[in-house]
N, C-alpha and C positions, 0 to 999 in steps of 0.2 A: 503493499499500499504506500504510494507517494505521500509527501508530507502535506499536500493541500487535501487529499483525501482523508488524512488523520485529522487535521484540523476541523474540516466540515463535520465530521463524526462527533468529534469532541463539542463543538458548538451544539449540535443537535441534542446529544445526551445531556448536556449541563442545561440547555434550556427546558428539558422536560423534568430532571431530576432536581434542579436547582444547585444542588451539591454533589460532587463526585470525587472520590479518594484517588490519588494518584495509582495505587495499586489496582484499583478497581477499572481504571482506564487502560492500564497497561495490559492487565488480563484480557480485557474486551478486544484491545487492538492487536494484541500478540506481538507487544514489543517490549522493551524494558523500561523501567521506571525513569531511567535517565533520559531515554528518548521523549517519554512524555513529558518530563520537565522542561526539556527544551521548548517542545511544542507550546505548552502552557506559557513560560516566558514570552514566547513570539506573540502569542494571542493576548497575553496580558499587556503587553507595550503597545498594542494597537487598541487597547481600551475596550475590547468586546467581551472579555471575562475578567473576573478577578482572582488572583492566586492567593490562597490562604494555606495555612500549615497543614501539610498532608494532604492536600487537594485543590480543588478550584471549585468557584460557585459563580453564579450569574450575576451580573450588576442590575438585573431587573428582577422583580417580583416573578414568582412562578406563573407559567403560562397559565390561563383558563381556557383550557383546549376544548374545542366542541368536539361531538361525536362525528367522526368521518363517515360520510355516507358511501355505499358501494359506487364505483364508478367515478370517484372524484378525480380531476385531472392531477397529474403528479405534481405539477408545478403549483397548484393550488394547496395541497397537502404540506408541500415544502414552506410556500409563503406564509401559511398559517403559524409556522414555528417561530417566525420573527415579529408576531404581533405583539408577544408580550403582554404587558399590562398598559398598552399605550391608551391613553384617554381621546387623543385628537389625532384622527386618521384620514388622509386623503386618499381616495379611489379615483384613479383615472379611468376615462371611458375604455370600455373594451368587453368581449365576450369573457375572457379569463378573469377580468377584475369584477365582473358581474357575479361568476360562480363563486369567486372568493368572497363577495359581500353576502351570498347566502349561507356561508359557513361561519360568518364572525359571531363570536360570543357577546352579543350586545348587552349592555347595561345602561341604566339611568345615567351614569357617569361618562358615557362615551359621546363623542360629538364626531359626526362622518361628515365630511366635506366632499363634494363631489359635483362634476360638470355633466355627468351622466343621467339622462332622465329616468333610465331604467332602474339604475341603483338608487337613485333618490326614492323613486316609487317603492322599491323593495323596503328600503331603511323606513319608509314612512307607514308602510303596512305592516312590516313583521318585526318592528323592534320598538323599544320605548327609548333609543339613543336620540339625542339631539342631532338634527339635520341642518347642515349649511350647503343651500345649493347655490352654486356659482352661476351667476345669468351671463348675458351676453348674446351674441348671435348664434342661432341654431345652425349646426352642420348636419345636413340632411344625409349626409354620407354615413355618419355614425350616431346620429341622435345626441350629440354632445354640444356644449356651448363654449364659445371661443371668442377671440379677437378682443377688441379694446376694452369692453367693460370687464369681461372676465379677467383680463390682465390686470386691470387696475385693483380689481377685488384681491387677487391673489397676493398683491404686492403688500397688503396688510394684514395678511395671515400668517399664522405660523403653525407647522404640525409636527407631531412626534415622528411619525411615520408616514411616507407616501408610496403607494404602489402603483406600478406602470407597467402596462402591458402592450408594447407596441406593435402596430401591423406590419412594420418593416424594418428589419434591422441586420446587421452583419458584424463581421469583426472590426469593420472600420466605423461603426456607429449606428445610429438610430435615424431613420429617415422617414419623410411623410411628404405626400404629394402638396400640402398646403404650407406655403413658405412662411406664414405668419404665425404659425403654431411653435417655431422655434423659440419666440420671446415667452410664449406661454410656459413652455418646458423649462425654459431658464428660470421663471419666476415659481415653478413648483420645486426645483432644485434647491433654491434659495431659501424657499420657505421651509423645508423639511429638515428635520434633524438627520433623519436617515431616509434615503430612497433606495426603494427595493424594486428591481425590475424582473417580470416574469416574461422571459425570452422563449417563446415557442419555437420548436425546431421547424414546424411548419411554415413560420414567417420570416426564418432565416433566408438571407440573399434575395426577397421579393423586392421588386422594383419599386423605387419612389424617388423623385427628383431632388427633394431638398434634405440636406443633413440637419436635424434637429440637435443632438448632444452626442457626446462619446460615451463610451463604455466605462470610461474611468471617471466620470461624473457620478456614477452610480456607487452607492455604499454595499451593494449586493446583488449580483446578477444572478437568478435562478433560470436554470435551463436544462432541458432534455435535448438539446442537440448531441448526437453522437461525438465521441472524441474531443467534446469541448475543452478539456484540458489543454489539448494539443494546438487546436485552432486558434484558440483565444489567448494562450499565454505570452504572446508577444503584445498584446494589447492592453492587458489589465493585470492588476495584481491577483496572483493565484488565491489569496486569502478572501479575495472578494466574490469569488466564482463558487456557485453551489450546484454541481452537477446532478442531475437525477435521472433514473430510468423510467421509462413511460411504461408502466405497468397498469 
């Protein structure tokens, strides 16, 4: 198992159990405690986990994991592990982010921000969470709202997590046919403490004219692209890559 895979597995286990001992991780990953200690030092230096005496713990409170329904997309299952106890979450438009919205463990303390009409309707109908719907000009291509009004609204907001699922991406970046969305995505990245991208293998390499942002702008890229570690290794930090298998 390469270091990037070990690091990702460590993050997954810690996010679920909140605290794990070094010995437990070593046995689980079939490596020495010294190897795990080095892995923990690297992850701790990045601020994603906290090293403690004899083990490691999450920097966030334990996850409130929803029950996974059969047939859930592997990217959605992985994305839920990064939700943590976030109270203010942005969900960008798209089929994957809509599916993600149907799995959220909503509470009265949560605020969901979105520009997607279908996501807003789901949150309004199926949860008690606060809803902040971004206005603007309707894009009939995907039933989302963008341009000047939405952009100005985003500039005044702040999110703990932002989830994005682009329709077109590659190792060179994220692309869209609408050039005006570049400023919109820039505002999302600036407003979010952490940006998490769901990078569907089926949308890799699809054609779109304008570049929106780079993979390096994301705090985590979750993808089911085969051999993603090799294809994306020269474009982004391996610690920010979460490869999954599409089962």
